[in-house]
C-alpha angles and dihedrals in degrees: 000000000000133000130181120209125177101307094340130100121188122186119184124202120181104223096184138331092288102033138063129181116214115195110203125193136172123021127344106200143126091298096051107027094090091056091055091047091054092050092051094044089052090057091052090049089054092053100260103138097173118066125185115194114203103207098174092115097039105115101177139020130177132188091282089060091047090051091053091051092049090050092047091051090052092047091049092052090048088060093046088256138109146228121229125191116209135192100353116187114249092259093050092044089053090052089053091051095046094049096040094240089129089063093059101032123045115246115201134193093234144358094261091057090048092050091050090052092048091050092051090053094051094062108127118248094214131074125235092280093056092249121134114273090217118103115263096207094084095257095116 
C-alpha cells in the first residue's frame, strides 16, 4: 500500500502478524503529519503492535512530525508494543538527539536491526502452560 501526500510518501509492508514496516520519504511537517498518524493508527487497529519506521528517505521533519512519533510510541506501548525508528538521515537523527526522542524511542542503523529488536521484545512472558515465566520463590 502506498499513498503520496504533498511532499510525503508512505509505503506500508506487513512483515508478520505483529509487525509492520512503514517507509517514509519526503517531508514530515504540519501538512503531512496527520497522514502518517492515520497510517500508524491503522496498523494498531489491525493488531500490529510493533512498528518499524524506515526513515532513510525522510528529508525534513518539524515539530508536528516529532509529535506524531511521540504519540505513536505512546500508542504502541499502550498495546504492549513498540515503535522503532530506522535509518534516519543525519538531519533527522540530530533532531531526535536534540529533542531527546532517541532516549524514549529506539533509533537503529537499519531496518534489519530494528526488526531484530522488535522480535526480541515480542517474546512471550509466559510458558507453554500459560503460567508466568517469572520465578515464584520471591527472587524476581
